[in-house]
N, C-alpha and C positions, 0 to 999 in steps of 0.2 A: 479853783487851783487844787491842784493836786500835791497832798504832802508826802513826802518821803523820808523814811528812815533806814538806812543802811545797818548791817549788821555781820559777822560771819570772820570779820579781820581778828587777826593774832599775830602769834612768832612762831616763825617755820624754819625748818632747813631749808637751806637750798636744794633744790631737786623737789621738794615738797609738794605738798597741793594744797590749797585754799576755796572756799566756796563761800561769795558773798552773796548776801540778799539784799533787797532793797524792796522795802515793803511799801504799799501805797495807799494811801486814804482818799475815800469817792470812788463816785460811782461811775468815772471816766476813763478809768485808768488805761483802757483798750483802745481810747481816741487819742492818746499820749506815744511818741517816739522817743525811745528812751537810752540815753545812753551813759557808761562808766568813764570818769575821769581822774586822774589822781594827783597829787603834788607834793615835792618830796621837800624836804627845805630847804632854803633857798632857791629854789627853782620854780617855773612858771607852771600852771596846769598844763595838763598833756591829755589829750585824748587818749581813750583806752578802746573801748568799742562801744557801739550804736547797735540797734535794733528797731524795726521797724513797725507801727502800728499794729501791725496783724502778725510780726514775728516773721513773715516772708522771708526779709533781708536784713542781714548782720554787715556789720563793717568792723577791721579791726586795727590797731596800732602795727604796724610792720612785724615790730619786735614781739608782738603778742600770737602773730599768728600762728596757728599748730599748737600753741601753750593754753590760750583761754577761749573757754567758748559762752559766749551771750546765750542767754535763752531767758522765756516771760510766761507766764502761767496768767494770761489774761482773767482767768476764773479766779484765781487765787491775790490778783492786785501785787504777783508779786516779780521783782527781774532779780535775774542771775547771773553772775560770774565765776563759773569755774574755771579755778587758775590752775597749772599743774606746771611742774620743771620749773618752780619758782627760781627766781636770779637776785641777786642782791641788790639788783639797779631795780627790780621790781619793788625796793621798798618805799612805801607813801600813802598819804591818807587817800582813800578813794573814795569817791563821792557821784551818785549817782543823780541823775538829772532827767528834766521832763521837757518835750517840747509839743506844742501842736503840728506843727510844721515838717513836715517829710523830708526823705534827704533827695529826693529828684533833683532840687533848683538848688537846696543850702548844705550847705557840706555838714555831713552827721561831727566833725569834727570843730565846727564852731562853736566854743562852749557862751559866745555873747548871743546866741538863737535861743539857748536854752530857758523856759520861765522857772523852773523850779529845782531847785537841787536838796538833798541831804543834808545831813549835818558831818557826815562821812565818817569812815570805820579806818584803823591805823594797820596797816599792816606791814610787816617788818620781818626782812627774810635775812640769815645770818648765814654767813659763810662758815 
């Protein structure tokens, strides 16, 4: 089981940028597809972005397209989420999650299919 630790969250003004990182332990990081989810107080967990095991395929929440970029460095066992043009509605706790099931037959937004989760990092966007 891969262990995940998010970092990089913080307070930023609307229109600003943040870069989140998700560090993974273990020697099999490259065998996992990774996703980012977020959850705001009183709301359900929401899919944000995902990336395939080799990094060749990415998926995004519609509202994140053009603003967020997901990437991974398998040599460093690290996942990234570069966020720009942040909006107050982006405020949430952001979680990374991993699974060994690819995205061809199982939706990347299906939180129930992810096996491992990080502890989350808070992102707050002020107006």
